[in-house]
C-alpha positions as CSV (number, residue, x, y, z in Angstrom):
1,X,-65.0,-56.3,55.8
2,X,-68.3,-56.6,54.0
3,X,-69.6,-53.6,55.9
4,X,-67.7,-51.3,53.5
5,X,-70.5,-51.9,51.0
6,X,-72.7,-49.9,53.3
7,X,-70.8,-46.8,52.4
8,X,-72.5,-44.4,49.9
9,X,-71.9,-45.4,46.2
10,X,-72.2,-41.7,45.1
11,X,-71.1,-38.4,46.6
12,X,-68.0,-38.4,48.8
13,X,-66.3,-40.6,51.4
14,X,-64.2,-39.6,54.4
15,X,-60.6,-40.7,54.5
16,X,-61.4,-43.4,57.0
17,X,-64.2,-44.8,54.8
18,X,-62.0,-44.7,51.7
19,X,-59.2,-46.4,53.6
20,X,-61.5,-49.2,54.7
21,X,-62.4,-49.7,51.0
22,X,-58.8,-49.9,50.0
23,X,-58.0,-52.4,52.8
24,X,-60.8,-54.6,51.5
25,X,-59.5,-54.3,48.0
26,X,-56.0,-55.3,49.2
27,X,-57.3,-58.0,51.4
28,X,-55.6,-56.8,54.6
29,X,-56.9,-56.2,58.1
30,X,-55.8,-53.6,60.6
31,X,-52.9,-55.7,62.0
32,X,-51.6,-56.5,58.5
33,X,-51.9,-52.9,57.3
34,X,-50.1,-51.7,60.5
35,X,-47.2,-54.1,59.8
36,X,-46.9,-53.0,56.1
37,X,-46.8,-49.4,57.2
38,X,-44.5,-49.9,60.1
39,X,-46.9,-48.3,62.6
40,X,-48.9,-49.6,65.6
41,X,-52.3,-51.3,65.1
42,X,-53.7,-48.6,67.5
43,X,-52.8,-45.8,65.1
44,X,-54.5,-47.6,62.2
45,X,-57.6,-48.2,64.4
46,X,-57.7,-44.5,65.4
47,X,-57.6,-43.4,61.8
48,X,-60.3,-45.9,60.8
49,X,-62.6,-44.6,63.6
50,X,-61.9,-40.9,62.8
51,X,-60.1,-40.5,66.1
52,X,-56.9,-39.4,64.4
53,X,-56.2,-37.8,61.1
54,X,-53.8,-39.3,58.5
55,X,-50.4,-37.7,59.2
56,X,-48.1,-36.7,56.4
57,X,-45.7,-39.5,57.4
58,X,-48.5,-42.1,57.3
59,X,-49.7,-40.6,54.0
60,X,-46.3,-41.2,52.5
61,X,-46.3,-44.8,53.6
62,X,-49.8,-45.4,52.3
63,X,-48.8,-43.8,49.0
64,X,-45.8,-46.1,48.7
65,X,-47.9,-49.2,49.6
66,X,-50.7,-48.3,47.1
67,X,-48.6,-46.7,44.3
68,X,-50.0,-43.2,44.6
69,X,-48.5,-39.9,45.7
70,X,-48.3,-39.1,49.4
71,X,-50.5,-36.0,48.9
72,X,-53.3,-38.2,47.7
73,X,-54.0,-39.4,51.3
74,X,-54.0,-35.9,52.7
75,X,-57.3,-34.9,51.1
76,X,-60.4,-34.3,53.3
77,X,-62.7,-36.4,51.0
78,X,-62.8,-38.9,48.2
79,X,-65.3,-39.6,45.4
80,X,-67.5,-42.6,46.2
81,X,-67.9,-45.5,43.8
82,X,-64.2,-46.1,43.1
83,X,-62.7,-49.5,44.1
84,X,-59.2,-48.2,44.0
85,X,-57.4,-44.9,44.6
86,X,-58.9,-42.3,42.4
87,X,-56.0,-40.6,40.6
88,X,-58.0,-38.0,38.8
89,X,-58.0,-35.8,41.9
90,X,-54.4,-36.2,42.8
91,X,-52.6,-33.5,40.9
92,X,-54.1,-30.0,41.4
93,X,-52.5,-26.8,40.2
94,X,-50.8,-25.3,43.2
95,X,-51.7,-21.8,42.0
96,X,-55.4,-22.8,41.9
97,X,-55.7,-23.7,45.6
98,X,-58.5,-26.3,45.2
99,X,-60.1,-28.3,42.4
100,X,-60.0,-31.6,40.8
101,X,-58.4,-32.8,37.6
102,X,-60.4,-34.5,34.9
103,X,-60.1,-38.3,34.5
104,X,-57.2,-39.6,32.5
105,X,-55.7,-36.1,32.1
106,X,-52.1,-36.0,31.0
107,X,-49.7,-35.0,33.8
108,X,-48.0,-31.7,33.5
109,X,-44.5,-30.6,34.4
110,X,-44.8,-29.9,38.1
111,X,-46.9,-33.0,38.6
112,X,-44.3,-35.1,36.8
113,X,-41.5,-33.6,38.9
114,X,-43.4,-34.3,42.1
115,X,-44.2,-37.9,41.2
116,X,-40.6,-38.6,40.3
117,X,-39.3,-36.9,43.4
118,X,-41.5,-38.9,45.7
119,X,-40.8,-42.2,43.9
120,X,-44.3,-42.9,42.6
121,X,-42.9,-42.8,39.1
122,X,-39.3,-44.0,38.6
123,X,-37.0,-42.8,35.8
124,X,-33.4,-43.8,36.4
125,X,-30.7,-41.3,35.4
126,X,-33.4,-38.6,35.4
127,X,-32.4,-35.1,34.2
128,X,-34.8,-32.3,35.3
129,X,-34.1,-30.4,32.1
130,X,-35.8,-33.2,30.1
131,X,-39.2,-32.4,31.7
132,X,-41.4,-30.6,29.1
133,X,-44.7,-28.8,29.7
134,X,-46.7,-32.1,29.6
135,X,-44.1,-34.9,28.9
136,X,-40.6,-36.2,29.6
137,X,-37.9,-36.6,27.0
138,X,-36.0,-39.9,27.0
139,X,-32.6,-40.3,25.4
140,X,-30.9,-42.9,23.3
141,X,-29.1,-45.7,25.1
142,X,-25.7,-47.3,24.4
143,X,-26.8,-50.3,22.4
144,X,-28.2,-50.8,18.8
145,X,-29.3,-53.6,16.6
146,X,-29.1,-53.0,12.8
147,X,-31.5,-54.3,10.1
148,X,-29.5,-57.5,9.8
149,X,-29.5,-58.4,13.5
150,X,-26.0,-57.2,14.2
151,X,-25.5,-55.6,17.6
152,X,-23.3,-52.5,18.4
153,X,-22.3,-50.6,21.4
154,X,-22.4,-46.9,20.5
155,X,-20.7,-43.9,22.1
156,X,-20.0,-40.2,21.3
157,X,-16.7,-41.2,19.8
158,X,-18.2,-44.1,17.8
159,X,-21.8,-43.3,16.9
160,X,-24.0,-45.6,14.7
161,X,-24.5,-44.0,11.3
162,X,-28.1,-44.4,10.3
163,X,-28.2,-44.1,6.5
164,X,-31.2,-43.0,4.4
165,X,-33.6,-45.9,3.8
166,X,-32.3,-47.9,6.8
167,X,-33.6,-48.6,10.2
168,X,-32.1,-49.4,13.6
169,X,-33.5,-50.9,16.8
170,X,-32.7,-48.9,19.9
171,X,-33.6,-48.6,23.6
172,X,-33.8,-45.7,25.9
173,X,-30.9,-44.9,28.3
174,X,-33.4,-44.4,31.1
175,X,-35.2,-47.2,32.8
176,X,-38.9,-46.5,33.5
177,X,-41.1,-47.9,36.3
178,X,-44.8,-47.1,36.4
179,X,-47.2,-48.2,39.1
180,X,-50.5,-49.9,38.2
181,X,-52.2,-46.5,38.4
182,X,-50.5,-44.8,35.5
183,X,-50.2,-45.4,31.7
184,X,-47.7,-43.9,29.3
185,X,-47.8,-43.0,25.6
186,X,-44.8,-42.2,23.5
187,X,-44.1,-40.3,20.3
188,X,-41.1,-38.9,18.4
189,X,-39.7,-35.4,18.6
190,X,-40.5,-32.7,16.0
191,X,-36.9,-31.8,15.6
192,X,-36.2,-35.3,14.3
193,X,-39.3,-35.5,12.2
194,X,-38.0,-32.5,10.3
195,X,-35.0,-34.6,9.3
196,X,-37.2,-37.4,8.1
197,X,-36.7,-39.7,11.1
198,X,-39.7,-42.0,11.8
199,X,-40.0,-43.5,15.3
200,X,-41.9,-46.7,15.7
201,X,-43.0,-48.0,19.2
202,X,-45.9,-49.9,20.8
203,X,-49.1,-48.1,21.3
204,X,-48.5,-47.4,25.0
205,X,-46.4,-48.1,28.1
206,X,-48.6,-50.4,30.2
207,X,-49.4,-49.8,33.9
208,X,-46.9,-51.6,36.0
209,X,-44.2,-51.5,33.3
210,X,-40.6,-51.6,34.4
211,X,-37.7,-51.5,32.0
212,X,-36.2,-49.6,29.1
213,X,-38.4,-48.6,26.2
214,X,-37.5,-50.3,22.9
215,X,-38.2,-48.6,19.6
216,X,-37.2,-48.6,15.9
217,X,-35.8,-45.5,14.2
218,X,-36.2,-45.3,10.4
219,X,-34.3,-42.7,8.3
220,X,-36.7,-41.5,5.6
221,X,-34.6,-38.4,5.0
222,X,-31.8,-37.8,2.6
223,X,-28.9,-37.4,5.1
224,X,-27.1,-39.7,7.5
225,X,-28.2,-39.5,11.1
226,X,-25.6,-40.1,13.9
227,X,-27.1,-42.3,16.6
228,X,-25.4,-41.1,19.7
229,X,-26.1,-41.9,23.4
230,X,-27.7,-39.1,25.3
231,X,-29.7,-37.6,22.4
232,X,-33.3,-37.0,23.3
233,X,-35.4,-39.1,21.0
234,X,-38.7,-40.0,22.7
235,X,-41.4,-37.9,24.3
236,X,-43.2,-39.8,27.1
237,X,-46.6,-38.7,28.3
238,X,-48.0,-40.1,31.5
239,X,-51.6,-40.1,32.6
240,X,-53.3,-41.5,35.7
241,X,-56.0,-44.2,35.5
242,X,-59.3,-44.0,37.2
243,X,-58.8,-47.5,38.6
244,X,-55.8,-49.9,38.3
245,X,-56.3,-52.8,35.8
246,X,-57.2,-56.3,37.1
247,X,-54.6,-57.9,34.8
248,X,-51.1,-57.0,36.0
249,X,-48.3,-56.2,33.5
250,X,-46.1,-59.2,33.0
251,X,-42.5,-58.1,32.6
252,X,-40.6,-59.9,29.9
253,X,-36.9,-59.8,29.1
254,X,-36.4,-56.9,26.7
255,X,-34.8,-58.2,23.5
256,X,-32.2,-55.4,23.4
257,X,-31.3,-56.0,27.1
258,X,-31.1,-59.7,26.6
259,X,-28.9,-59.4,23.5
260,X,-26.7,-56.9,25.2
261,X,-26.1,-59.1,28.1
262,X,-25.4,-62.1,25.9
263,X,-23.0,-60.1,23.8
264,X,-21.2,-58.8,26.9
265,X,-21.1,-62.3,28.4
266,X,-19.2,-63.4,25.3
267,X,-17.1,-60.2,25.1
268,X,-14.4,-61.9,23.2
269,X,-16.6,-62.3,20.1
270,X,-18.0,-58.8,20.4
271,X,-14.5,-57.3,20.7
272,X,-13.4,-59.3,17.7
273,X,-16.3,-58.0,15.5
274,X,-15.6,-54.5,16.6
275,X,-11.8,-54.9,15.9
276,X,-12.5,-56.2,12.4
277,X,-14.9,-53.3,11.7
278,X,-12.4,-50.8,13.0
279,X,-9.6,-52.2,10.9
280,X,-11.7,-52.2,7.7
281,X,-12.9,-48.7,8.4
282,X,-9.4,-47.3,8.7
283,X,-8.2,-49.1,5.5
284,X,-11.3,-48.2,3.4
285,X,-10.9,-44.4,4.2
286,X,-8.2,-44.1,1.5
287,X,-10.5,-45.7,-1.1
288,X,-13.5,-43.4,-0.5
289,X,-14.2,-41.0,-3.4
290,X,-15.3,-37.5,-2.6
291,X,-17.4,-35.4,-5.0
292,X,-19.5,-32.3,-4.9
293,X,-19.1,-28.6,-4.2
294,X,-21.1,-25.7,-2.8
295,X,-20.5,-26.8,0.8
296,X,-21.9,-30.3,0.4
297,X,-19.5,-33.2,-0.1
298,X,-20.7,-36.7,-1.2
299,X,-18.6,-39.7,-0.3
300,X,-19.0,-43.1,-2.0
301,X,-17.3,-46.5,-2.2
302,X,-17.7,-48.3,-5.5
303,X,-19.6,-51.6,-5.2
304,X,-20.4,-51.4,-1.5
305,X,-23.5,-49.2,-1.9
306,X,-22.1,-46.9,0.7
307,X,-22.8,-43.2,0.0
308,X,-22.8,-40.4,2.6
309,X,-22.8,-36.6,2.5
310,X,-21.7,-33.8,4.8
311,X,-20.7,-30.2,4.6
312,X,-17.2,-31.4,5.7
313,X,-15.4,-33.7,3.2
314,X,-13.5,-35.6,5.9
315,X,-16.6,-36.2,7.9
316,X,-18.3,-37.6,4.8
317,X,-15.3,-39.8,4.1
318,X,-15.2,-41.1,7.7
319,X,-19.0,-41.8,7.7
320,X,-18.8,-43.6,4.4
321,X,-15.9,-45.8,5.5
322,X,-17.7,-46.6,8.7
323,X,-20.9,-47.6,6.9
324,X,-19.0,-49.7,4.4
325,X,-17.1,-51.6,7.1
326,X,-20.3,-52.2,9.0
327,X,-22.0,-53.5,5.9
328,X,-19.2,-55.9,5.0
329,X,-19.2,-57.4,8.5
330,X,-23.0,-57.6,8.4
331,X,-22.8,-59.7,5.2
332,X,-20.2,-62.2,6.5
333,X,-21.9,-65.6,6.7
334,X,-25.3,-64.0,6.6
335,X,-27.4,-65.7,3.9
336,X,-30.5,-63.7,4.8
337,X,-29.2,-60.5,3.2
338,X,-30.3,-60.6,-0.5
339,X,-27.3,-58.6,-1.8
340,X,-24.7,-60.1,0.6
341,X,-22.8,-62.0,-2.2
342,X,-22.5,-58.8,-4.3
343,X,-21.2,-56.8,-1.3
344,X,-18.6,-59.4,-0.5
345,X,-17.5,-59.8,-4.1
346,X,-17.0,-56.1,-4.3
347,X,-15.0,-56.2,-1.1
348,X,-12.8,-59.0,-2.4
349,X,-12.0,-56.8,-5.5
350,X,-11.3,-53.7,-3.3
351,X,-9.0,-55.8,-1.1
352,X,-6.4,-55.8,-3.9
353,X,-6.1,-52.0,-3.4
354,X,-5.6,-52.1,0.4
355,X,-1.9,-52.1,1.0
356,X,-0.6,-53.3,4.4
357,X,2.8,-52.7,5.9
358,X,4.2,-55.0,8.6
359,X,2.5,-53.2,11.5
360,X,-0.9,-53.2,9.8
361,X,-0.5,-56.8,8.8
362,X,-0.1,-57.6,12.5
363,X,-3.1,-55.5,13.3
364,X,-5.2,-57.4,10.8
365,X,-4.2,-60.8,12.2
366,X,-4.8,-59.5,15.8
367,X,-8.3,-58.4,14.9
368,X,-9.0,-61.9,13.7
369,X,-7.8,-63.3,17.1
370,X,-4.4,-64.6,15.9
371,X,-0.9,-63.8,17.0
372,X,2.1,-63.1,14.8
373,X,5.5,-64.5,15.8
374,X,8.9,-63.7,14.2
375,X,9.7,-64.1,11.5
376,X,6.4,-64.8,9.8
377,X,4.3,-67.3,11.7
378,X,0.6,-66.6,12.3
379,X,-0.9,-68.7,15.1
380,X,-4.6,-69.2,15.6
381,X,-6.5,-69.9,18.8
382,X,-7.5,-73.4,17.5
383,X,-3.9,-74.4,17.1
384,X,-3.5,-73.8,13.3
385,X,-0.4,-72.1,11.9
386,X,0.2,-70.1,8.7
387,X,3.4,-68.8,7.2
388,X,2.9,-65.4,5.5
389,X,5.1,-63.1,3.4
390,X,6.1,-60.4,5.8
391,X,6.8,-57.2,4.0
392,X,10.2,-55.5,4.4
393,X,10.3,-51.9,5.8
394,X,8.8,-49.4,3.4
395,X,7.2,-52.3,1.5
396,X,3.6,-53.5,1.4
397,X,1.4,-56.5,0.7
398,X,-2.2,-56.3,-0.5
399,X,-4.9,-57.5,1.8
400,X,-6.1,-59.8,-1.0
401,X,-2.7,-61.5,-1.3
402,X,-2.3,-61.8,2.5
403,X,-5.7,-63.6,2.7
404,X,-4.8,-66.0,0.0
405,X,-1.8,-67.0,2.2
406,X,-4.2,-67.4,5.1
407,X,-6.4,-69.8,3.1
408,X,-9.0,-68.0,1.1
409,X,-10.5,-64.8,-0.2
410,X,-10.7,-61.8,2.2
411,X,-14.5,-62.5,2.8
412,X,-13.8,-66.2,3.4
413,X,-11.0,-65.4,5.9
414,X,-13.1,-62.8,7.7
415,X,-16.1,-65.1,7.8
416,X,-14.1,-68.0,9.3
417,X,-12.5,-65.9,12.0
418,X,-15.4,-63.5,12.8
419,X,-16.4,-65.7,15.8
């Protein structure tokens, strides 16, 4: 197809001339193109020789093959000098009738909606209300990794509490797919910036990208932020490229996706960590101190560096207990955390104030993966057995004393049975 070089290098090309150039770029002949499009070779030949116009049906198939909107191939002329579909002229304001868009202009709402509808750009679980004048809002997914590498599944009922001065790694709920003809850029939302939340992400979303967007959210404000799935957090701008890049995007396993799959493949361990956190959170609630007035309550737990505030005292108490429980579990067996020893020492001291009845004693052992058999036998998955002092009705045993019977301090017992 060397004869395509005889076409003008400036000015305009007819659809048939431009299609020949694209066939040369893709390295296909008439028979191959016909097979890819699912049409007869005769139809392709007629189009290439200006005997037949490109139909809307054929334009849609060409668009799918080359990663451009269907309307792109319904134009009457194309700028010469481009070696690939020229995206700058794709999206034209329908109210303007004719005209061409400038190179690398950011797509606006009706263009984004059209490209998503025809499949040129893919956004799974897309919500039309998230389209803004020149961007698409993406929302928080259901998985998080804290500063210490611990992973969490979050939900509306169990949000991740991002404390001031802390960061969390997240991913979008939506999965994005761009063709080689588009590039994306991301930024945070103003409503979150006002709260002191700082979003960190790579410079751009590469052409050909397919996956969720990973990002880090840092709380530089003074209040806790509840990380809940479905909250809009990223603004994604998309712009067409004049030509596609020669170097294709190489998809790598996203760290969050990989870790999520690994965690779910070992669900027993993930459930155990969650069960321990849940148990500690419930027991620590009674030890949280509430201070403040004037509609702002401050909750704290001595020695665990957990401090939260809210206009509702019980909300502050719950958030504080949740943050403390998560911090304790994060420090178990983790030598990389500088203050882990101090946190666990404080927890061991507080354990003397945690009083357990018979039912809660059973709950604690169950959270660790053990079973309790009458009258007082604790059986572990590895075959070990412990006899414990089972409290009588209306009586209690401290968590500290129970753990001594199980073979160590509370932090030692939790560390040995966390996994």
